C-alpha positions as CSV (number, residue, x, y, z in Angstrom):
1,M,-11.2,-52.2,-30.7
2,S,-8.8,-55.2,-30.3
3,V,-10.0,-58.4,-29.3
4,S,-7.9,-61.5,-27.4
5,T,-6.6,-64.1,-30.0
6,T,-6.3,-66.4,-26.9
7,Y,-8.4,-69.7,-27.0
8,A,-10.8,-71.1,-24.5
9,Q,-9.0,-73.7,-22.4
10,S,-11.1,-76.4,-23.8
11,V,-10.5,-78.6,-26.7
12,Q,-12.8,-79.9,-29.5
13,I,-13.1,-84.0,-29.8
14,N,-11.8,-85.5,-33.3
15,F,-15.5,-87.8,-33.9
16,T,-14.9,-90.1,-37.0
17,N,-17.9,-89.6,-38.9
18,P,-19.2,-86.3,-36.7
19,G,-22.5,-85.8,-38.8
20,F,-24.1,-89.8,-38.4
21,E,-23.7,-90.0,-42.0
22,D,-24.4,-93.2,-43.8
23,F,-27.0,-95.3,-45.4
24,P,-30.7,-95.7,-43.8
25,R,-30.9,-98.7,-42.0
26,A,-32.7,-100.4,-39.2
27,D,-30.8,-102.1,-36.4
28,S,-27.0,-100.9,-37.6
29,P,-25.4,-97.3,-36.2
30,P,-24.0,-95.3,-39.1
31,Q,-20.4,-95.8,-40.1
32,G,-17.5,-95.4,-37.3
33,W,-20.0,-96.2,-34.9
34,K,-20.1,-99.5,-32.6
35,I,-22.9,-100.8,-31.2
36,C,-22.7,-101.7,-27.4
37,G,-24.4,-104.5,-26.0
38,D,-26.5,-107.6,-27.3
39,R,-29.8,-105.9,-27.4
40,S,-28.2,-102.7,-28.5
41,T,-29.1,-102.1,-32.1
42,P,-29.7,-98.2,-32.5
43,D,-31.2,-97.4,-36.4
44,T,-29.3,-95.0,-38.8
45,Q,-32.2,-92.8,-39.6
46,P,-35.1,-91.3,-40.9
47,G,-36.8,-94.3,-42.4
48,Q,-36.8,-96.9,-40.1
49,Y,-39.5,-97.6,-37.8
50,G,-41.6,-95.0,-38.8
51,V,-39.3,-92.5,-37.7
52,L,-39.5,-89.7,-40.4
53,T,-38.0,-86.2,-38.8
54,P,-35.9,-85.0,-41.5
55,P,-31.8,-84.4,-40.9
56,A,-30.3,-81.8,-39.0
57,E,-28.3,-81.6,-41.4
58,G,-26.9,-84.3,-44.2
59,K,-28.7,-87.0,-44.9
60,T,-29.0,-89.4,-42.2
61,Y,-28.9,-89.2,-38.1
62,L,-28.7,-91.8,-35.0
63,S,-31.6,-92.9,-32.9
64,M,-31.3,-95.0,-29.7
65,V,-34.1,-96.2,-27.7
66,C,-34.4,-97.3,-23.9
67,R,-37.0,-100.2,-23.1
68,T,-39.6,-101.3,-20.0
69,D,-37.0,-104.1,-19.3
70,G,-34.4,-101.6,-18.0
71,S,-32.3,-102.4,-21.1
72,Y,-31.3,-99.0,-23.6
73,E,-29.0,-98.8,-26.9
74,A,-25.5,-97.1,-27.1
75,V,-22.9,-96.6,-29.7
76,Q,-19.3,-96.2,-29.0
77,Q,-15.9,-94.9,-30.6
78,T,-12.3,-94.4,-30.0
79,V,-11.2,-90.8,-29.3
80,S,-8.3,-91.0,-26.6
81,L,-9.5,-88.9,-24.2
82,K,-7.1,-87.3,-21.6
83,A,-6.8,-86.7,-17.7
84,G,-7.5,-83.3,-16.6
85,Q,-8.3,-82.1,-20.0
86,T,-11.7,-80.2,-20.4
87,Y,-13.3,-81.0,-23.6
88,C,-16.3,-79.1,-25.2
89,F,-18.5,-79.6,-28.3
90,R,-22.1,-79.1,-30.1
91,L,-24.7,-81.5,-31.1
92,Q,-28.4,-81.1,-31.9
93,L,-30.9,-83.3,-30.4
94,A,-34.6,-84.5,-31.5
95,F,-37.9,-86.4,-30.3
96,N,-39.7,-88.6,-32.3
97,D,-42.5,-91.0,-30.7
98,A,-43.1,-92.8,-33.9
99,D,-42.5,-96.7,-34.0
100,G,-43.8,-98.6,-37.1
101,N,-42.4,-102.3,-36.1
102,T,-43.8,-102.7,-32.5
103,N,-46.8,-100.3,-32.3
104,Y,-45.4,-98.8,-28.8
105,K,-45.3,-95.0,-28.5
106,H,-42.2,-94.0,-27.6
107,A,-41.7,-90.9,-24.6
108,P,-39.3,-88.7,-24.4
109,A,-35.5,-89.9,-23.0
110,K,-32.1,-88.4,-22.3
111,L,-28.5,-89.0,-23.6
112,R,-25.9,-90.0,-21.4
113,I,-21.9,-89.8,-22.5
114,W,-19.4,-91.8,-20.9
115,S,-15.9,-92.8,-21.0
116,A,-14.9,-95.9,-21.2
117,S,-11.6,-97.9,-20.8
118,T,-12.0,-100.9,-22.9
119,F,-15.1,-101.7,-24.9
120,C,-18.3,-100.8,-23.9
121,K,-17.0,-100.4,-20.2
122,R,-18.6,-97.4,-18.8
123,E,-16.1,-95.7,-16.2
124,Q,-16.8,-91.8,-15.8
125,L,-20.4,-90.5,-16.6
126,L,-18.9,-87.4,-18.5
127,W,-22.3,-85.3,-19.4
128,T,-26.3,-86.3,-19.0
129,S,-28.7,-84.2,-21.2
130,P,-32.1,-82.6,-20.0
131,T,-34.9,-85.0,-21.2
132,V,-35.6,-84.1,-24.8
133,T,-39.3,-83.2,-25.3
134,H,-39.2,-81.4,-28.8
135,T,-39.4,-82.9,-32.0
136,D,-36.9,-79.8,-33.6
137,W,-33.7,-80.3,-33.7
138,Q,-32.1,-78.0,-30.9
139,W,-28.4,-77.6,-29.8
140,Y,-26.5,-78.4,-26.9
141,Q,-23.6,-77.7,-25.6
142,V,-21.6,-80.5,-24.3
143,N,-18.8,-79.8,-21.4
144,F,-16.9,-82.4,-19.3
145,T,-13.5,-83.2,-17.9
146,C,-11.7,-86.3,-18.2
147,Q,-10.5,-87.7,-14.2
148,Q,-8.2,-90.2,-15.9
149,N,-6.7,-90.8,-19.8
150,Q,-9.5,-93.4,-21.8
151,P,-9.6,-94.3,-24.9
152,F,-13.3,-94.7,-25.8
153,I,-16.2,-92.7,-25.8
154,L,-19.8,-93.9,-25.2
155,F,-23.4,-92.4,-25.7
156,E,-26.5,-94.2,-24.5
157,A,-30.0,-93.7,-24.5
158,Y,-31.7,-93.4,-20.8
159,F,-34.5,-93.1,-18.8
160,A,-36.1,-89.5,-17.7
161,Q,-37.4,-91.5,-14.9
162,T,-38.3,-94.8,-13.3
163,P,-40.1,-97.5,-13.7
164,Y,-38.5,-98.3,-17.2
165,Y,-40.3,-97.0,-20.1
166,W,-40.3,-97.1,-24.5
167,G,-38.2,-93.5,-25.1
168,R,-36.6,-92.7,-27.8
169,I,-33.6,-90.0,-28.5
170,L,-32.4,-88.6,-32.2
171,I,-28.3,-87.2,-32.5
172,D,-27.3,-85.5,-35.4
173,N,-24.2,-83.1,-36.2
174,I,-21.4,-83.9,-33.6
175,S,-20.1,-80.2,-34.1
176,S,-16.7,-77.8,-33.4
177,I,-17.8,-75.6,-36.4
178,S,-21.5,-74.0,-36.1
179,K,-23.3,-72.2,-39.1
180,A,-24.5,-68.8,-38.0
181,T,-26.1,-65.7,-39.1
182,L,-23.3,-63.7,-38.4
183,L,-23.5,-61.4,-41.2
184,P,-25.5,-59.5,-43.6
185,K,-26.9,-61.0,-46.9
186,D,-25.1,-60.7,-49.7
187,T,-25.1,-56.7,-51.3
188,I,-24.0,-54.7,-53.9
189,I,-22.4,-51.2,-52.3
190,C,-21.5,-48.4,-55.1
191,Q,-18.0,-48.0,-56.2
192,G,-16.1,-45.4,-54.1
193,D,-19.0,-46.3,-51.3
194,S,-18.1,-48.7,-48.3
195,L,-20.0,-51.2,-46.4
196,I,-18.8,-51.7,-42.6
197,L,-19.3,-55.4,-41.5
198,D,-19.5,-56.0,-37.3
199,S,-19.6,-59.1,-35.8
200,E,-20.6,-58.0,-32.6
201,Q,-23.9,-56.0,-34.1
202,M,-24.9,-59.3,-35.6
203,N,-24.6,-60.7,-32.4
204,S,-25.7,-58.4,-29.6
205,G,-24.4,-59.4,-26.4
206,A,-21.8,-62.0,-27.7
207,H,-18.3,-62.5,-26.1
208,W,-16.2,-63.9,-28.8
209,T,-12.4,-65.2,-27.9
210,K,-11.4,-65.0,-30.9
211,I,-12.4,-63.1,-34.4
212,Q,-10.8,-63.8,-37.9
213,W,-12.1,-62.1,-41.4
214,Q,-10.6,-63.3,-44.6
215,D,-10.9,-62.3,-48.1
216,T,-11.7,-64.4,-51.4
217,T,-7.9,-66.3,-51.2
218,G,-8.3,-67.5,-47.7
219,K,-5.8,-64.9,-45.9
220,S,-6.7,-63.2,-42.9
221,I,-7.4,-59.4,-43.0
222,S,-8.3,-58.6,-40.1
223,E,-8.8,-59.7,-36.3
224,E,-10.9,-56.8,-35.3
225,E,-14.6,-56.6,-34.3
226,K,-15.2,-54.1,-37.3
227,F,-14.0,-54.3,-41.3
228,I,-14.5,-51.8,-44.2
229,V,-15.1,-53.6,-47.4
230,T,-14.3,-51.6,-50.3
231,K,-13.6,-53.7,-52.8
232,P,-15.6,-56.8,-54.3
233,G,-15.3,-60.2,-53.4
234,R,-16.3,-63.1,-50.8
235,Y,-15.7,-62.2,-47.5
236,L,-15.6,-64.7,-44.5
237,L,-16.2,-64.2,-40.6
238,Q,-15.2,-66.8,-38.3
239,V,-15.6,-66.4,-34.4
240,W,-15.0,-68.9,-31.8
241,D,-16.5,-68.5,-28.5
242,E,-15.8,-70.7,-24.8
243,C,-16.4,-74.2,-26.7
244,V,-16.7,-73.8,-31.0
245,S,-16.0,-71.6,-33.7
246,Y,-18.8,-70.1,-36.1
247,K,-18.6,-69.0,-39.9
248,D,-20.8,-66.8,-42.3
249,T,-19.9,-65.3,-45.5
250,I,-20.9,-62.7,-47.4
251,R,-20.5,-61.7,-51.3
252,V,-20.0,-57.8,-51.5
253,R,-20.4,-56.5,-55.5
254,V,-19.2,-53.1,-56.4
255,K,-21.0,-51.6,-58.9
256,E,-21.0,-47.8,-60.8
257,C,-23.9,-45.5,-59.6
258,E,-24.5,-42.5,-61.4
259,Q,-25.6,-40.4,-58.6
260,L,-22.3,-40.7,-57.0
261,F,-20.0,-39.4,-59.5
262,E,-19.0,-35.9,-59.7
263,I,-17.7,-34.5,-63.2
264,P,-15.3,-31.5,-62.2
265,N,-15.8,-28.2,-64.1
266,V,-12.3,-27.0,-64.0
267,I,-8.7,-28.3,-64.9
268,T,-5.0,-26.9,-65.0
269,P,-2.9,-28.9,-67.1
270,N,0.4,-27.4,-65.7
271,Q,2.2,-30.7,-64.5
272,D,2.0,-29.4,-61.0
273,G,0.1,-32.7,-60.0
274,K,-2.9,-31.3,-59.1
275,N,-6.0,-31.3,-61.6
276,D,-3.9,-32.3,-64.4
277,V,-6.5,-33.7,-65.9
278,F,-10.1,-34.4,-66.6
279,A,-11.0,-37.3,-64.2
280,F,-13.7,-38.9,-61.6
281,P,-11.9,-41.1,-59.3
282,T,-15.7,-42.9,-58.7
283,L,-15.6,-44.3,-62.2
284,N,-14.3,-47.5,-63.7
285,K,-11.2,-46.6,-66.5
286,Q,-13.2,-48.3,-68.9
287,A,-16.5,-48.9,-71.1
288,W,-17.3,-45.0,-70.8
289,H,-17.0,-42.9,-74.1
290,L,-16.4,-39.6,-74.4
291,Q,-16.2,-36.5,-76.9
292,I,-14.9,-33.3,-76.1
293,C,-16.0,-30.4,-78.6
294,N,-14.8,-26.5,-78.6
295,R,-17.2,-23.6,-78.3
296,W,-17.5,-24.0,-82.4
297,G,-18.9,-28.0,-81.7
298,E,-15.4,-29.1,-83.7
299,T,-14.5,-32.9,-81.9
300,V,-11.0,-32.1,-80.0
301,Y,-11.0,-35.4,-78.7
302,Q,-13.5,-38.8,-78.7
303,T,-12.9,-42.3,-77.0
304,S,-15.0,-44.9,-76.4
305,N,-12.3,-46.1,-73.7
306,Y,-11.6,-43.1,-71.6
307,Q,-8.9,-44.1,-69.0
308,Q,-9.5,-40.3,-67.3
309,D,-6.2,-39.0,-68.6
310,W,-7.5,-36.1,-70.6
311,S,-5.1,-33.2,-70.2
312,A,-6.4,-30.6,-73.5
313,E,-2.5,-31.3,-74.8
314,G,-1.6,-28.9,-77.5
315,L,-5.0,-27.1,-77.0
316,P,-5.6,-23.4,-76.2
317,A,-7.4,-22.8,-72.5
318,G,-10.3,-22.3,-72.9
319,I,-14.2,-23.6,-72.5
320,Y,-14.9,-27.1,-73.6
321,Y,-18.0,-29.4,-74.0
322,Y,-18.2,-33.1,-73.1
323,R,-20.7,-35.8,-73.8
324,L,-19.9,-38.6,-71.4
325,E,-22.2,-41.5,-72.0
326,K,-22.5,-45.7,-70.9
327,R,-24.5,-48.2,-71.9
328,G,-26.9,-48.5,-68.8
329,F,-26.2,-44.9,-68.1
330,K,-28.4,-41.3,-68.8
331,P,-26.1,-39.5,-70.8
332,R,-24.1,-36.4,-68.6
333,L,-23.3,-33.2,-70.7
334,G,-21.6,-30.3,-69.8
335,W,-19.0,-27.5,-69.6
336,L,-15.2,-27.3,-68.6
337,E,-12.8,-24.8,-68.5
338,V,-9.1,-25.3,-68.8
339,L,-6.9,-23.0,-67.2
340,R,-3.0,-22.3,-68.3
């Protein structure tokens, strides 16, 4: 079944350092992110103030807090939001209550995202997360439409309830491309066999707006839900939903399988293009040793690199005997008849 190649109406934002990567340090955000406010001292984690949660991806992430006096931390960067445009991206959030500096235990907080007209001047509240209570990283989808052109986007940790309290939120991996299990594990198929890859089968209930299969060279080879693999190589599947794209790869190897290849017992070398040579297409044309003898046991043909081209040239019709062998396979012995 063919799938639509139309993208969703939302677009992604080109963030600087969307993975919050930098050297871990206290009271300073990762490169590309600017602090907002005199008391905004976000941390590049892990390792600061007892926060030891491993990153969702990469080496570091952002940690921000809110406080009992009503202050809270925020970061900002330039992104140029457009009026009337709908934006969509995903990020990962988590909670950690440790604080090795003040001994205050932090409670769960929310993430609020604003547009800003000048540095740290909040204009439109674009999105608010649920209260983040989970200590493991979880994905959140952010969708919003801007009311007017704004040059900045601002992230802040905010209270989930009043009165004010000590709260913390961890942020990592703003993404427009997510890794997902779309395909089975790397596998081996027998030569002459095929493997059917199915994006819908691997993601029951998913609705993609675009599907693209690529081969080892990166060339687009299909936009169908299913793809049939017959050749070795690394295959990439990329799919798009209403927000981001997902990628997965599978490496397929092809081997000769002894149980699959069939050896004919009759050839008719009459130059009609049908059954003229002693051939078995499911085997590679290399590394096979073939010996053919007549009824008296005399070798009439022998090669260590059979090209599947023996046509009994210069030999009379009759019964012949063969020995076909290759390292790693049991020798195959049998007979064939040459009809003229």
